[in-house]
Structures are given as structure tokens and as C-alpha cells.
N, C-alpha and C positions, 0 to 999 in steps of 0.2 A: 569146835562147838559152834553151833548156830547161835546167833545173838537174839536178844529180846528186841522185838519191834515195837517201838513207842510210836503209835499213830493216833492222829486226831480223830474226833468223832466223824467229821466229814470224810476223812480218808477211809475210815471203816465203812461208811456208807458206800463208797466207791468199790471197796473190796467186796462187800456183800452183793452188790449188783453184778460185779464181774464173776463171782462164784455162781450166780444164777445162769450166766451165759456160758454154757459149756463150749469149749473150743475157741473162745475169744469173741470179740465184737469190735466193730469199727467205732472209733471215737465219736463220730457223728451219731451213730445209732445209740451209743451209751448216753449221750447228751439227751437224745429224744426219749429214752427210757426214764430219765430223771424228770424231764419236762412233763411227761405223762402222769407223773406222781405229784406234780405241782411245784417241783423245784425250779427256781428261776435263775439257775446258774448260767453264766455266759460261757462261751466256748473256752475262753482263756482261764476262767475259774477252774473248770474241769481239767484243763491242760496242766494247771499248776498242781492240782492234787495228784494227777497221774505222774508228773515229773518227780514229785516228792516220793511217791510210792516206788517209782523206778529207781531213784537214788538209794532207797532203802533195800532194794533187791526183791521187792514183792510183786512187781509187775514188769512186763516187757512189752515193747511196742515194735512190731515188725510188719512192714508193708501196710501201715495204717490200721493194723489189727492189734488190739490191746488184749493181753492174756495175763492171767495170774501165774506166778512162779510156783506157788504152793497151793494145794487144795486147802479147803477150810480145815479139814482134819489135820493136815500136816502143820498148818499155821498154828492151830490151837495146841498141838503137841509141842511145838517149839516154845510157844509162850509158857505153857505149863511147866515144861522141864526147866526153863530158865528161872522161873519163879521158885520152884522147889530147890534148885541148885543154890540160888543166891539167898533165899530167905530161910530155908530149912536144912541147910547143909547137905543138900542132895539126897535127903532121906525122906522117902514117901511116908514112912511111919510118923515122922515129926509133923508133916503136913496134915495127915489124917487126924492125929491127936489134937492139933490146934483147931482144925475144922470142927471136930466133934465137940470140943470145948465151947466153941462160939455158936454152933448151930445145932438145932434139934435134929436128931437122926432117928427115923422110925424103924420099927422092926423089919419091915419089908426092905428098906434100903440097906440095913445091916446084913441081912441074909444075902442080898444081891452082891454086896461087897465081898462077903466071905466066899461066895460061889466064884466070883471073878478071880480072887486070889488063889483059890484051890485049883482053878483050871489054867493057871499060867505057869 
């Protein structure tokens, strides 16, 4: 089973930027993308975030190119499955019941959920 990835807000910012760059990006170009948005990170700061993400198995660096290991959808799926497994006994029905209890669900959303379930 793949594990839950506990990442900081800044690490998630890096992941988001990497997901926008299909096929990977040079670290210097990644830093320039953040600078263009007003981030004043130094090269070492970005390197620290990338090292942490690499240790967690979320990014890889090859020939100065930084790439994500999982697509955004794969990452979200891993996170979701882990939460459902650990907090709801692996039962989607337990998760949905708790979600509906805590959140208002409109008729359109309910119909869409039913359609998804019927087509799987």
C-alpha cells in the first residue's frame, strides 16, 4: 500500500508548480516561476523543499530536471484512499455517510453520485 504523504504548505506549492510543468523543469526555471509570482525564495530554500519531496518519493531529479513521480490525480487518489482506510475502516460508505452528516449535499450532487456508483 502506498503511504499518506504529509507535506507542508510550501511543499504543496512546489508540487502544484511542478504539476503545471508537464515533463519536468530545470530547478533554475522552477525558481524563476516562483519569482515571477513574487516569491522571494533563495535557491537553497527551493532545494530544501525539493530534497524533502524527493525523500518522500514525490519528486525525482535527473540531469538537473525536476519531475513529479505521481500525477495530481494519482497523488490525490493515494491521499484519499489512505484517509478512507485509516479513518473509515476502508469503507467508502462510512466516509460518504460522515461527509453527508457534516456537509450539505444538494440534489444535483446526490444524482451525480448515484450515477457514478451505478456506472462503476
